[in-house]
C-alpha positions in Angstrom: 163.6 -66.8 -79.5 162.9 -70.1 -78.0 166.4 -71.4 -77.6 166.3 -72.1 -73.8 166.0 -75.9 -72.9 165.8 -76.7 -69.3 167.3 -80.2 -70.0 170.8 -78.8 -69.7 170.1 -77.4 -66.2 167.7 -80.0 -64.6 168.3 -80.7 -60.9 170.8 -77.9 -60.4 170.6 -75.5 -57.3 167.9 -73.3 -58.7 165.6 -76.4 -59.2 166.1 -77.4 -55.7 165.1 -74.1 -54.3 162.1 -73.8 -56.7 161.0 -77.4 -56.1 161.2 -77.2 -52.3 159.3 -74.1 -52.2 156.6 -75.4 -54.6 156.6 -78.6 -52.5 155.9 -76.8 -49.3 153.2 -74.6 -50.9 151.4 -77.6 -52.5 151.7 -79.5 -49.1 150.0 -76.7 -47.3 147.2 -76.6 -49.9 146.6 -80.3 -49.5 145.7 -79.8 -45.8 142.3 -78.4 -46.8 139.7 -80.6 -48.4 138.6 -77.9 -50.8 140.1 -78.4 -54.3 142.5 -76.1 -56.1 144.1 -75.4 -59.4 147.9 -75.6 -60.2 148.7 -73.3 -63.1 152.3 -73.5 -64.6 153.1 -70.7 -67.2 156.4 -72.2 -68.4 156.3 -75.9 -68.0 159.2 -77.3 -69.8 159.3 -81.0 -70.5 158.0 -82.1 -67.2 160.6 -84.8 -66.6 164.3 -85.0 -67.2 166.8 -87.8 -67.6 170.1 -86.9 -65.9 172.1 -89.4 -67.9 171.0 -87.6 -71.1 173.6 -85.8 -73.1 172.1 -82.3 -72.3 172.2 -83.1 -68.4 175.7 -84.6 -68.6 177.2 -81.7 -71.0 177.2 -79.4 -68.0 176.4 -81.7 -65.1 174.8 -79.0 -63.0 172.6 -81.6 -61.2 175.8 -82.8 -59.5 175.9 -79.6 -57.6 172.3 -79.4 -56.8 170.0 -82.5 -56.2 173.1 -84.7 -56.3 174.7 -83.0 -53.3 171.2 -82.9 -51.5 170.8 -86.6 -52.0 174.1 -87.5 -50.4 173.3 -85.7 -47.1 172.1 -87.1 -43.9 170.6 -85.2 -40.9 168.4 -82.9 -42.8 165.7 -80.9 -41.4 162.5 -82.6 -41.4 161.1 -80.4 -44.2 163.9 -81.0 -46.6 163.9 -84.8 -45.7 160.3 -85.1 -46.7 160.8 -83.1 -49.8 163.8 -85.4 -50.8 161.8 -88.5 -50.0 158.8 -87.3 -52.0 161.0 -86.6 -55.1 162.5 -89.9 -54.9 159.1 -91.7 -54.5 157.6 -89.8 -57.4 160.2 -90.7 -60.0 160.0 -93.9 -62.0 163.7 -94.3 -62.2 166.7 -93.0 -60.1 168.4 -91.3 -63.0 165.4 -89.0 -63.7 164.5 -85.8 -62.1 161.2 -84.1 -62.0 160.2 -80.7 -63.6 157.5 -78.7 -61.8 154.5 -80.2 -63.6 155.5 -83.8 -62.8 156.2 -82.8 -59.1 152.9 -81.1 -58.9 151.0 -83.9 -60.4 152.4 -86.1 -57.9 151.1 -84.1 -55.1 147.6 -82.9 -56.3 144.4 -84.9 -55.4 141.8 -86.3 -57.7 139.5 -83.3 -57.0 142.5 -80.7 -58.1 143.3 -79.6 -61.6 146.4 -78.8 -63.5 146.8 -76.2 -66.3 150.1 -76.4 -68.1 151.5 -74.0 -70.7 154.7 -74.4 -72.8 155.7 -72.8 -76.0 158.9 -74.6 -77.2 158.0 -76.9 -80.0 160.3 -79.8 -78.9 159.4 -79.6 -75.1 155.6 -79.4 -75.7 155.8 -82.8 -77.1 158.1 -84.2 -74.3 155.7 -82.6 -71.8 152.5 -84.1 -73.3 154.3 -87.6 -73.4 155.7 -87.3 -69.9 152.6 -86.1 -68.3 150.5 -88.9 -70.1 152.9 -91.3 -68.4 152.3 -89.6 -65.1 148.7 -90.2 -65.4 147.5 -86.7 -65.8 144.3 -87.7 -67.4 141.1 -85.5 -67.6 142.2 -83.3 -64.6 144.9 -81.9 -66.6 145.2 -79.5 -69.6 148.2 -78.9 -71.6 148.4 -76.0 -74.2 151.1 -74.9 -76.5 150.6 -71.3 -76.1 152.0 -68.1 -74.2 151.9 -68.9 -70.5 151.4 -65.3 -69.6 148.3 -64.8 -71.7 147.0 -68.4 -70.8 147.2 -67.6 -67.1 145.1 -64.6 -67.2 142.5 -66.3 -69.3 142.0 -68.8 -66.7 141.4 -66.3 -63.8 139.6 -66.5 -61.4 139.5 -70.3 -61.3 136.2 -71.8 -60.4 137.6 -73.1 -57.0 138.8 -69.7 -55.9 141.9 -71.7 -54.8 145.0 -71.8 -57.0 148.8 -72.1 -57.0 150.5 -70.4 -59.8 154.1 -70.8 -60.8 155.7 -68.4 -63.2 159.0 -69.6 -64.2 160.3 -68.0 -67.5 163.8 -68.4 -68.7 164.5 -64.7 -68.7 166.6 -65.0 -71.9 164.8 -61.9 -73.1 164.6 -58.6 -71.0 161.0 -58.3 -71.7 160.4 -61.4 -69.5 161.1 -59.3 -66.5 158.7 -56.7 -67.3 155.9 -59.1 -68.5 156.3 -61.1 -65.3 155.5 -58.0 -63.4 152.6 -56.8 -65.5 151.0 -60.2 -65.7 151.2 -60.4 -62.0 149.5 -56.9 -61.7 146.6 -58.0 -63.9 146.6 -61.3 -62.2 146.0 -59.7 -58.7 143.2 -57.6 -60.2 141.3 -60.7 -61.4 142.1 -63.0 -58.6 143.5 -61.3 -55.5 143.7 -64.2 -53.3 145.7 -66.6 -55.5 149.0 -68.0 -54.3 151.6 -66.8 -57.0 155.1 -68.3 -57.0 157.8 -66.3 -59.2 161.2 -68.0 -59.8 164.0 -65.7 -61.0 167.7 -65.8 -61.6 170.2 -63.8 -59.4 172.4 -62.1 -62.1 174.7 -59.2 -62.2 172.1 -57.2 -64.5 169.8 -54.4 -63.6 166.6 -56.2 -64.7 167.4 -59.1 -62.2 168.5 -56.7 -59.4 165.3 -54.6 -59.7 162.7 -57.6 -60.0 162.6 -58.5 -56.4 161.6 -54.9 -55.3 159.1 -54.6 -58.2 157.5 -57.8 -56.9 157.5 -56.6 -53.5 155.7 -53.4 -54.3 152.7 -55.6 -55.8 151.7 -57.0 -52.4 154.0 -55.5 -49.7 151.9 -56.8 -46.9 151.7 -60.4 -47.7 154.9 -62.0 -49.5 158.0 -64.3 -48.9 161.4 -63.5 -50.8 163.7 -66.4 -50.7 167.1 -66.4 -52.5 170.0 -68.9 -52.6 173.2 -67.6 -53.6 175.6 -70.4 -54.2 178.6 -68.4 -55.1 179.9 -64.8 -55.4 179.2 -62.9 -58.6 182.0 -63.3 -61.2 184.2 -60.4 -61.8 183.1 -60.1 -65.3 179.4 -60.0 -64.3 178.5 -63.0 -66.4 176.7 -66.1 -65.1 173.9 -67.0 -62.7 175.3 -66.9 -58.9 171.9 -67.9 -57.4 168.2 -67.8 -57.8 165.1 -66.6 -56.0 161.5 -67.5 -55.2 159.2 -64.7 -54.6 155.7 -65.8 -53.3 152.6 -63.5 -53.2 149.9 -64.6 -50.7 152.1 -67.5 -49.2 151.0 -70.0 -46.8 151.5 -68.4 -43.3 153.9 -71.6 -42.5 156.3 -71.0 -45.4 158.5 -68.2 -43.8 159.1 -70.5 -40.9 159.8 -73.5 -42.9 162.4 -71.6 -44.9 164.0 -70.2 -41.7 165.2 -73.7 -41.0 165.8 -75.0 -44.5 167.6 -72.1 -46.3 170.7 -72.0 -44.0 171.0 -76.0 -44.6 170.6 -75.6 -48.4 173.3 -72.9 -48.4 175.6 -75.0 -46.4 175.1 -77.9 -48.8 175.1 -76.2 -52.2 177.5 -73.3 -51.9 180.3 -73.4 -54.3 182.5 -70.9 -52.7 182.7 -68.3 -49.7 180.3 -66.0 -51.3 177.4 -68.5 -50.7 174.5 -66.9 -48.6 170.8 -66.7 -48.4 168.3 -63.9 -48.3 164.8 -64.5 -46.5 162.2 -61.4 -46.2 158.6 -61.7 -45.6 155.6 -60.1 -44.2 152.4 -62.3 -43.5 149.2 -60.6 -42.8 
């Protein structure tokens, strides 16, 4: 049930897209003095060693953050993201998970709420975030992130960035993501909700973006990075997406510039392409 370990996939193309979007959203939120919360429903270990046996077994980071690091002449938004990732890591062979990246960007007045169920990853998360200096502004819980999120809403600050990033190993993750967001929007309609999802040749994955779009059709950004054509046998992840409800008004324009470059750098065959849809009120 809890077999997924992100250590095998850290720094891959999906992480690059996810973390670039998260970086862009948090950077926007930091432009206002008013504090906010960062809530992560599936936090993972927080920090990953790209020299570890897990990361080396598949080596996905070589076709993700590894390629991006070798590029020059990047658009300013991607350059700033890459520089920040480099500066927030204690060693060059490490790569940040979303909690580590978020912790490096939040101010002293902001708060982090991190959830993780996996018994091994929760301990890694606690140790890593202690090293990151999480301190009293952060809270880490080993519990169901969907339920944990709803229990926190609305936050006292009335400003929050929420990342929902399940492994989607179980089909019910798709439905739970949509249902949790429905309830979250009832409790906290103005929150900025980020949903990561895999692009797979399976019905649940194909239907998810439209289901998310129906939740808030007048204020969203859908960004997908497809690095290759789907395999003939239908297996494997050929890309990933980030769906943002109540996005910063600047996000779509940022992605207009960045997504073509990310596609050029990270595509693995001629089937590489991107999707960008949005409506901003």
